TORPA-4810 file (N, C-alpha, C, O; in nm, 3 decimals):
<nodes>
NODE_1_0.932_-0.421_-1.459_0.949_-0.559_-1.420_0.821_-0.615_-1.360_0.783_-0.729_-1.384_M
NODE_2_0.754_-0.531_-1.281_0.630_-0.575_-1.219_0.528_-0.612_-1.325_0.456_-0.711_-1.311_N
NODE_3_0.522_-0.532_-1.433_0.427_-0.563_-1.540_0.463_-0.694_-1.610_0.374_-0.769_-1.650_N
NODE_4_0.593_-0.722_-1.624_0.634_-0.850_-1.682_0.590_-0.965_-1.591_0.545_-1.069_-1.638_L
NODE_5_0.605_-0.945_-1.462_0.560_-1.047_-1.367_0.412_-1.074_-1.380_0.369_-1.189_-1.379_G
NODE_6_0.334_-0.967_-1.393_0.189_-0.983_-1.409_0.155_-1.052_-1.541_0.062_-1.132_-1.547_L
NODE_7_0.231_-1.021_-1.646_0.206_-1.083_-1.776_0.232_-1.234_-1.769_0.154_-1.313_-1.821_A
NODE_8_0.343_-1.272_-1.707_0.373_-1.415_-1.695_0.271_-1.485_-1.605_0.236_-1.601_-1.628_Y
NODE_9_0.226_-1.414_-1.502_0.122_-1.473_-1.416_-0.005_-1.498_-1.496_-0.068_-1.602_-1.482_K
NODE_10_-0.042_-1.402_-1.580_-0.162_-1.417_-1.663_-0.149_-1.535_-1.759_-0.249_-1.598_-1.795_A
NODE_11_-0.027_-1.564_-1.800_-0.002_-1.678_-1.889_0.007_-1.810_-1.812_0.018_-1.917_-1.872_L
NODE_12_0.003_-1.801_-1.679_0.011_-1.922_-1.598_0.153_-1.965_-1.567_0.174_-2.072_-1.510_G
NODE_13_0.252_-1.883_-1.605_0.392_-1.914_-1.579_0.433_-1.846_-1.448_0.500_-1.743_-1.447_D
NODE_14_0.391_-1.906_-1.338_0.411_-1.845_-1.207_0.558_-1.839_-1.167_0.599_-1.745_-1.100_Y
NODE_15_0.636_-1.938_-1.206_0.778_-1.938_-1.169_0.850_-1.818_-1.229_0.928_-1.751_-1.161_A
NODE_16_0.824_-1.790_-1.357_0.886_-1.674_-1.421_0.829_-1.545_-1.363_0.902_-1.447_-1.345_T
NODE_17_0.700_-1.544_-1.335_0.637_-1.427_-1.273_0.706_-1.394_-1.141_0.732_-1.277_-1.112_A
NODE_18_0.735_-1.495_-1.062_0.800_-1.474_-0.933_0.938_-1.412_-0.952_0.978_-1.326_-0.875_I
NODE_19_1.011_-1.456_-1.054_1.144_-1.400_-1.080_1.136_-1.250_-1.106_1.213_-1.172_-1.049_Q
NODE_20_1.044_-1.209_-1.192_1.030_-1.067_-1.224_0.976_-0.988_-1.105_1.020_-0.876_-1.080_Y
NODE_21_0.882_-1.045_-1.034_0.827_-0.975_-0.918_0.934_-0.957_-0.810_0.938_-0.853_-0.744_E
NODE_22_1.020_-1.057_-0.792_1.126_-1.046_-0.692_1.223_-0.933_-0.728_1.269_-0.860_-0.640_A
NODE_23_1.253_-0.919_-0.857_1.338_-0.808_-0.901_1.268_-0.674_-0.876_1.332_-0.577_-0.835_Q
NODE_24_1.139_-0.670_-0.901_1.062_-0.548_-0.877_1.059_-0.512_-0.729_1.062_-0.394_-0.693_S
NODE_25_1.054_-0.613_-0.645_1.051_-0.590_-0.500_1.180_-0.521_-0.454_1.176_-0.430_-0.372_L
NODE_26_1.292_-0.565_-0.506_1.420_-0.503_-0.471_1.418_-0.354_-0.508_1.459_-0.270_-0.428_V
NODE_27_1.370_-0.324_-0.627_1.365_-0.185_-0.673_1.269_-0.103_-0.587_1.302_0.008_-0.545_I
NODE_28_1.152_-0.157_-0.559_1.053_-0.085_-0.477_1.111_-0.053_-0.339_1.087_0.055_-0.285_A
NODE_29_1.185_-0.145_-0.284_1.245_-0.121_-0.153_1.358_-0.018_-0.161_1.374_0.064_-0.071_R
NODE_30_1.435_-0.023_-0.270_1.543_0.074_-0.287_1.490_0.216_-0.295_1.550_0.308_-0.240_E
NODE_31_1.379_0.234_-0.365_1.323_0.369_-0.380_1.221_0.401_-0.271_1.160_0.508_-0.270_I
NODE_32_1.202_0.307_-0.180_1.113_0.322_-0.064_0.970_0.357_-0.104_0.909_0.450_-0.050_Q
NODE_33_0.919_0.282_-0.200_0.780_0.300_-0.244_0.695_0.191_-0.178_0.682_0.081_-0.231_D
NODE_34_0.638_0.224_-0.064_0.563_0.125_0.015_0.439_0.074_-0.056_0.403_-0.043_-0.042_D
NODE_35_0.372_0.160_-0.133_0.251_0.116_-0.203_0.285_0.011_-0.309_0.216_-0.090_-0.321_Q
NODE_36_0.390_0.036_-0.385_0.431_-0.060_-0.487_0.483_-0.187_-0.420_0.453_-0.298_-0.465_V
NODE_37_0.559_-0.171_-0.313_0.610_-0.287_-0.240_0.496_-0.375_-0.191_0.502_-0.497_-0.202_E
NODE_38_0.392_-0.313_-0.137_0.277_-0.388_-0.087_0.210_-0.466_-0.198_0.172_-0.582_-0.179_E
NODE_39_0.195_-0.405_-0.314_0.132_-0.472_-0.428_0.218_-0.589_-0.478_0.166_-0.695_-0.512_Q
NODE_40_0.348_-0.568_-0.482_0.439_-0.674_-0.527_0.436_-0.791_-0.429_0.435_-0.907_-0.471_I
NODE_41_0.435_-0.761_-0.300_0.427_-0.868_-0.200_0.298_-0.949_-0.216_0.298_-1.070_-0.199_L
NODE_42_0.190_-0.880_-0.248_0.063_-0.949_-0.276_0.080_-1.042_-0.396_0.040_-1.158_-0.391_K
NODE_43_0.138_-0.989_-0.504_0.157_-1.069_-0.625_0.246_-1.191_-0.599_0.217_-1.301_-0.645_N
NODE_44_0.354_-1.169_-0.523_0.445_-1.280_-0.491_0.375_-1.385_-0.406_0.389_-1.505_-0.431_L
NODE_45_0.302_-1.341_-0.307_0.229_-1.435_-0.221_0.129_-1.517_-0.300_0.119_-1.638_-0.283_G
NODE_46_0.055_-1.449_-0.386_-0.047_-1.519_-0.465_0.016_-1.616_-0.565_-0.038_-1.724_-0.588_N
NODE_47_0.130_-1.578_-0.624_0.197_-1.668_-0.719_0.251_-1.791_-0.646_0.240_-1.903_-0.697_A
NODE_48_0.309_-1.770_-0.529_0.358_-1.884_-0.451_0.243_-1.975_-0.410_0.257_-2.097_-0.412_C
NODE_49_0.132_-1.916_-0.373_0.013_-1.995_-0.338_-0.030_-2.080_-0.458_-0.060_-2.198_-0.443_Y
NODE_50_-0.032_-2.019_-0.576_-0.074_-2.091_-0.697_0.020_-2.208_-0.727_-0.023_-2.309_-0.782_A
NODE_51_0.147_-2.194_-0.691_0.244_-2.302_-0.713_0.243_-2.405_-0.600_0.312_-2.507_-0.608_L
NODE_52_0.165_-2.379_-0.496_0.161_-2.472_-0.384_0.272_-2.451_-0.283_0.292_-2.534_-0.194_G
NODE_53_0.346_-2.340_-0.295_0.453_-2.308_-0.200_0.392_-2.221_-0.089_0.416_-2.101_-0.083_D
NODE_54_0.315_-2.286_-0.003_0.237_-2.214_0.097_0.324_-2.148_0.204_0.289_-2.040_0.253_Y
NODE_55_0.435_-2.210_0.240_0.525_-2.149_0.338_0.580_-2.016_0.286_0.583_-1.916_0.358_D
NODE_56_0.622_-2.016_0.161_0.677_-1.893_0.102_0.566_-1.789_0.085_0.589_-1.670_0.106_K
NODE_57_0.447_-1.833_0.048_0.334_-1.740_0.035_0.309_-1.671_0.168_0.286_-1.550_0.172_A
NODE_58_0.311_-1.747_0.277_0.290_-1.689_0.410_0.397_-1.586_0.441_0.368_-1.481_0.498_I
NODE_59_0.522_-1.614_0.404_0.631_-1.518_0.426_0.600_-1.384_0.358_0.615_-1.278_0.419_E
NODE_60_0.556_-1.390_0.234_0.523_-1.267_0.162_0.401_-1.198_0.223_0.398_-1.076_0.235_Y
NODE_61_0.302_-1.276_0.260_0.183_-1.218_0.321_0.217_-1.150_0.454_0.163_-1.044_0.485_Y
NODE_62_0.307_-1.209_0.532_0.346_-1.149_0.660_0.417_-1.016_0.639_0.396_-0.921_0.714_E
NODE_63_0.502_-1.008_0.536_0.570_-0.882_0.505_0.468_-0.776_0.461_0.479_-0.660_0.498_Q
NODE_64_0.371_-0.818_0.384_0.266_-0.728_0.338_0.181_-0.681_0.457_0.139_-0.566_0.462_R
NODE_65_0.157_-0.771_0.551_0.077_-0.738_0.669_0.140_-0.624_0.748_0.070_-0.536_0.798_L
NODE_66_0.271_-0.625_0.761_0.341_-0.518_0.832_0.312_-0.383_0.767_0.280_-0.286_0.836_I
NODE_67_0.322_-0.378_0.635_0.296_-0.252_0.563_0.151_-0.208_0.579_0.124_-0.090_0.601_L
NODE_68_0.059_-0.301_0.569_-0.083_-0.267_0.580_-0.117_-0.216_0.719_-0.197_-0.123_0.734_A
NODE_69_-0.057_-0.274_0.819_-0.084_-0.229_0.957_-0.023_-0.091_0.983_-0.079_-0.012_1.059_R
NODE_70_0.090_-0.062_0.920_0.153_0.069_0.938_0.063_0.182_0.891_0.064_0.291_0.949_E
NODE_71_-0.015_0.157_0.787_-0.104_0.262_0.733_-0.249_0.242_0.778_-0.339_0.310_0.729_V
NODE_72_-0.270_0.150_0.870_-0.403_0.124_0.928_-0.507_0.089_0.820_-0.620_0.135_0.824_H
NODE_73_-0.465_0.006_0.725_-0.554_-0.039_0.617_-0.622_-0.169_0.661_-0.573_-0.278_0.633_D
NODE_74_-0.733_-0.154_0.730_-0.800_-0.271_0.789_-0.854_-0.367_0.684_-0.856_-0.488_0.706_R
NODE_75_-0.897_-0.316_0.573_-0.949_-0.403_0.467_-0.838_-0.494_0.413_-0.858_-0.614_0.396_R
NODE_76_-0.722_-0.435_0.387_-0.610_-0.514_0.338_-0.561_-0.611_0.444_-0.527_-0.725_0.413_T
NODE_77_-0.558_-0.567_0.570_-0.519_-0.657_0.680_-0.609_-0.779_0.681_-0.561_-0.892_0.694_V
NODE_78_-0.740_-0.758_0.668_-0.834_-0.870_0.668_-0.808_-0.963_0.550_-0.813_-1.085_0.565_A
NODE_79_-0.782_-0.906_0.434_-0.753_-0.987_0.314_-0.627_-1.071_0.335_-0.624_-1.189_0.300_Q
NODE_80_-0.525_-1.010_0.391_-0.398_-1.080_0.414_-0.418_-1.194_0.515_-0.367_-1.304_0.495_I
NODE_81_-0.490_-1.166_0.621_-0.515_-1.270_0.722_-0.592_-1.387_0.661_-0.566_-1.503_0.694_L
NODE_82_-0.687_-1.357_0.573_-0.763_-1.463_0.506_-0.670_-1.546_0.416_-0.678_-1.669_0.415_R
NODE_83_-0.583_-1.479_0.341_-0.491_-1.550_0.253_-0.396_-1.639_0.334_-0.369_-1.753_0.297_N
NODE_84_-0.345_-1.584_0.444_-0.255_-1.663_0.530_-0.328_-1.782_0.590_-0.273_-1.892_0.598_S
NODE_85_-0.452_-1.761_0.630_-0.536_-1.868_0.685_-0.553_-1.981_0.583_-0.545_-2.099_0.618_W
NODE_86_-0.577_-1.945_0.458_-0.592_-2.046_0.353_-0.464_-2.127_0.336_-0.470_-2.248_0.315_Q
NODE_87_-0.350_-2.060_0.345_-0.222_-2.132_0.336_-0.206_-2.229_0.453_-0.165_-2.343_0.434_C
NODE_88_-0.237_-2.182_0.572_-0.225_-2.267_0.690_-0.315_-2.389_0.680_-0.277_-2.499_0.721_L
NODE_89_-0.434_-2.371_0.626_-0.523_-2.485_0.606_-0.464_-2.584_0.507_-0.470_-2.705_0.528_L
NODE_90_-0.406_-2.533_0.398_-0.342_-2.621_0.299_-0.226_-2.699_0.360_-0.201_-2.814_0.323_R
NODE_91_-0.156_-2.634_0.453_-0.044_-2.700_0.521_-0.090_-2.788_0.637_-0.009_-2.851_0.704_L
NODE_92_-0.222_-2.792_0.659_-0.284_-2.868_0.767_-0.234_-2.825_0.904_-0.218_-2.907_0.995_E
NODE_93_-0.208_-2.696_0.918_-0.167_-2.638_1.046_-0.290_-2.573_1.109_-0.298_-2.451_1.124_L
NODE_94_-0.383_-2.657_1.145_-0.514_-2.611_1.189_-0.509_-2.526_1.316_-0.584_-2.430_1.328_Y
NODE_95_-0.420_-2.561_1.412_-0.416_-2.484_1.535_-0.359_-2.344_1.512_-0.386_-2.253_1.591_D
NODE_96_-0.280_-2.326_1.407_-0.226_-2.193_1.375_-0.326_-2.111_1.294_-0.321_-1.988_1.292_Q
NODE_97_-0.416_-2.182_1.225_-0.515_-2.112_1.143_-0.619_-2.051_1.234_-0.713_-1.987_1.186_A
</nodes>
């Protein structure tokens, strides 16, 4: 399902990509695969960002941030904070950015 989500994203069909990625997220959580879950959350956040759904993108980025901090992945944490910051700027929430 994750690969289908990526394929639709590559075609620019972000809404369909989100549907497949959301299904993949459920499976990743059921089998407790944190690495796959983290990647799917990234894909979902980026797809929501591309659609202009910045609030939803932030939700996915925040979930991803929890996983990245659990494994002390500072590079990913920095990337997530940058992505969230970009969303906050788009939402004109400057004091939160």
